[in-house]
C-alpha positions in Angstrom: 49.5 -6.0 -59.5 49.0 -3.4 -57.0 45.3 -3.4 -55.2 43.6 0.3 -54.9 42.1 0.7 -51.5 40.1 3.8 -52.6 38.4 1.4 -55.3 34.9 0.6 -54.6 33.5 -2.9 -54.4 30.9 -3.7 -57.4 27.4 -4.4 -56.1 26.0 -7.7 -56.3 23.0 -8.2 -57.9 21.2 -10.4 -60.6 20.4 -8.9 -64.3 17.7 -6.5 -64.3 15.5 -8.5 -66.5 14.9 -11.3 -63.7 12.6 -8.7 -62.2 10.3 -8.0 -64.8 10.4 -11.6 -65.9 9.3 -12.7 -62.0 6.2 -9.6 -62.3 5.2 -11.4 -65.7 5.0 -14.6 -64.2 2.8 -13.7 -61.5 0.4 -11.9 -63.6 0.3 -14.9 -66.3 -0.8 -17.1 -63.0 -3.5 -14.7 -61.7 -4.7 -14.4 -65.2 -4.8 -18.2 -65.2 -6.6 -18.5 -62.2 -9.3 -16.1 -63.1 -9.7 -18.0 -66.2 -10.1 -21.4 -64.5 -12.6 -19.9 -62.0 -14.7 -18.5 -64.9 -14.4 -21.9 -66.8 -15.9 -24.0 -63.6 -19.0 -21.5 -63.5 -19.5 -21.7 -67.1 -19.0 -25.7 -67.0 -21.7 -25.9 -64.2 -23.9 -23.3 -65.9 -23.9 -25.2 -69.4 -24.6 -28.7 -67.6 -27.8 -27.4 -66.0 -28.9 -25.7 -69.0 -28.2 -28.9 -71.3 -30.3 -30.9 -68.6 -33.1 -28.2 -68.7 -33.4 -29.1 -72.1 -33.0 -32.7 -71.8 -36.2 -32.8 -69.3 -38.4 -30.8 -71.5 -40.4 -32.2 -74.3 -39.6 -30.7 -77.8 -43.4 -29.3 -78.2 -43.0 -27.5 -74.9 -39.9 -25.6 -75.6 -41.2 -24.6 -79.1 -44.2 -23.2 -77.4 -41.9 -21.2 -74.8 -39.7 -19.6 -77.0 -39.7 -16.0 -76.3 -41.0 -13.1 -78.4 -40.0 -10.0 -79.0 -41.8 -6.8 -77.9 -42.3 -3.6 -79.8 -38.9 -2.4 -78.5 -37.1 -5.2 -79.6 -36.7 -6.6 -76.4 -37.2 -10.3 -75.2 -40.9 -10.8 -73.8 -41.5 -13.6 -70.9 -43.6 -16.4 -72.2 -45.1 -19.4 -70.5 -45.7 -22.9 -72.0 -49.3 -24.4 -72.7 -49.5 -26.7 -69.3 -48.3 -23.5 -67.2 -51.1 -21.1 -69.3 -53.5 -23.7 -68.1 -52.6 -24.2 -64.7 -53.1 -20.3 -64.5 -56.6 -20.7 -66.3 -57.9 -23.2 -63.6 -56.5 -21.1 -60.9 -58.3 -18.0 -62.0 -61.4 -20.2 -62.4 -61.0 -21.4 -58.9 -60.6 -18.3 -57.4 -63.8 -16.6 -59.4 -65.7 -19.8 -57.7 -64.7 -19.0 -54.4 -65.0 -15.8 -55.0 -68.8 -16.0 -56.1 -69.3 -18.2 -52.7 -67.9 -15.5 -50.4 -70.0 -13.2 -51.9 -73.2 -14.9 -51.9 -72.5 -15.6 -48.0 -71.8 -12.2 -47.5 -75.0 -10.7 -49.5 -77.6 -13.3 -47.6 -75.9 -12.4 -44.2 -76.7 -8.8 -44.7 -80.2 -9.3 -46.1 -81.0 -11.5 -43.3 -79.6 -9.6 -40.5 -77.0 -12.4 -39.8 -73.9 -10.0 -40.0 -71.1 -11.5 -37.4 -73.0 -14.7 -37.3 -73.2 -15.7 -40.6 -69.7 -15.4 -42.5 -67.1 -16.5 -44.8 -63.4 -16.8 -44.2 -60.5 -17.8 -46.2 -58.1 -19.7 -44.1 -55.2 -22.5 -44.5 -58.1 -24.9 -44.5 -59.5 -23.5 -47.5 -62.9 -21.3 -47.2 -64.6 -21.5 -43.9 -68.3 -21.2 -43.7 -69.6 -20.5 -40.4 -73.3 -20.7 -39.7 -74.8 -19.8 -36.8 -77.3 -22.1 -34.8 -80.4 -20.0 -35.0 -80.4 -20.0 -38.5 -80.4 -24.0 -39.0 -81.7 -25.5 -35.8 -84.4 -25.6 -33.0 -82.6 -25.8 -29.8 -81.4 -28.8 -28.8 -82.6 -30.2 -32.5 -81.0 -31.4 -35.4 -83.8 -30.9 -37.9 -83.3 -28.2 -40.4 -85.3 -25.3 -40.4 -87.1 -23.8 -43.4 -84.7 -20.7 -43.7 -81.7 -23.1 -43.5 -83.2 -24.8 -46.5 -83.4 -22.0 -48.1 -79.6 -20.9 -47.6 -78.4 -24.4 -48.6 -80.7 -24.4 -51.8 -79.4 -21.2 -52.9 -75.4 -21.8 -52.3 -75.7 -25.7 -53.7 -75.2 -24.4 -57.2 -72.0 -22.5 -56.3 -70.7 -25.5 -54.1 -71.5 -27.8 -56.9 -69.4 -26.2 -59.5 -66.2 -26.6 -57.3 -64.4 -30.4 -57.2 -63.0 -29.4 -53.5 -63.7 -31.9 -50.5 -65.8 -30.4 -47.9 -65.9 -31.0 -44.1 -69.1 -30.0 -42.2 -68.1 -29.4 -38.4 -70.5 -29.4 -35.7 -70.3 -27.5 -32.4 -72.3 -26.8 -29.3 -71.9 -24.7 -26.1 -71.2 -26.3 -22.8 -74.8 -26.9 -21.4 -75.3 -30.4 -20.8 -78.0 -31.7 -23.3 -80.8 -34.1 -21.8 -83.4 -35.4 -24.1 -84.6 -38.6 -25.4 -82.8 -38.3 -29.1 -79.4 -37.1 -27.8 -77.2 -38.4 -24.9 -74.5 -35.8 -25.2 -73.5 -32.5 -27.1 -71.0 -34.7 -29.1 -74.2 -36.8 -30.6 -75.8 -33.4 -31.1 -73.1 -31.8 -32.8 -72.5 -34.7 -35.2 -75.9 -35.1 -36.1 -76.5 -31.8 -37.3 -73.7 -31.8 -39.6 -74.9 -34.8 -41.3 -78.3 -33.0 -41.6 -76.2 -30.3 -43.5 -74.8 -33.2 -45.4 -77.9 -35.0 -46.0 -79.8 -32.1 -47.8 -76.7 -31.2 -49.7 -76.3 -34.6 -51.1 -80.1 -35.8 -51.2 -81.9 -32.7 -51.7 -79.3 -30.8 -54.0 -77.8 -33.8 -55.5 -74.0 -32.7 -54.6 -71.8 -35.7 -54.7 -72.2 -37.5 -51.2 -68.0 -38.5 -51.4 -67.2 -35.2 -51.2 -68.5 -34.4 -47.6 -66.8 -35.7 -44.3 -69.1 -34.9 -41.3 -67.3 -34.2 -37.9 -68.9 -33.5 -34.3 -66.9 -31.5 -31.7 -69.5 -30.8 -29.4 -68.8 -28.3 -26.9 -64.7 -29.1 -26.8 -63.4 -26.6 -29.5 -65.3 -23.0 -28.4 -64.6 -19.9 -29.9 -66.0 -17.7 -27.0 -66.1 -18.3 -23.2 -69.6 -20.3 -22.3 -70.0 -17.9 -19.2 -72.3 -15.9 -20.8 -75.3 -16.4 -23.3 -73.6 -14.2 -25.8 -70.5 -16.9 -25.7 -72.5 -19.7 -26.1 -74.5 -18.8 -28.9 -71.3 -18.1 -30.8 -70.4 -21.3 -30.1 -73.4 -23.0 -31.4 -72.6 -23.2 -35.0 -72.0 -25.4 -38.0 -68.8 -24.7 -40.0 -68.9 -25.6 -43.6 -65.1 -25.9 -44.9 -64.1 -26.0 -48.8 -61.3 -27.6 -48.8 -58.3 -26.5 -50.7 -57.8 -29.1 -53.6 -54.4 -30.3 -52.7 -55.5 -31.6 -49.4 
């Protein structure tokens, strides 16, 4: 048999269907990876959902079932317990606002703007009462005007359940009289006088109060002028947040 030098060698290659088959395997592999990832997410979500139902009473679930609005969309609903908490918060805010409004009105009517005021702080509501509406200089006996203010605000305080801290402050002028040996003692006695009136004269539960005296050591203004010392001589009633 003779060999034809001009003849071409056949190309060495596999069957054509192997290319298509390998592409199909790759697609199937990617599909399985995607399905597995979705399966993991769904399983995690399912477990959380099941646990949430286990943790909630049956009657709570029944009360929290959503309703439809006029357009057929799901409305957001809350449980009876959540509704009760919202109502309690609303009532508390109303009581706090009543106290702050009273202080603002009293301050304007008695020419005590920028001296008598109420602020909402991280500790709660702080009522800042200046010395001149409460006491004579160097004394801890309440003035008649102070008693009138405390009598008027007492019903608002009595409606609240919050603990109250009454803090006394002075300027840095050393005190020297027969009754008080230091500004610490004066500031503490002043806070006690306010508490004594509210508890014993206005019948607010005494266990709600704490008396504190800081003396001259927490000024809000410099003591190098009479205006600054005047700001420092004060009593602060803190209506504490309920969670404190």
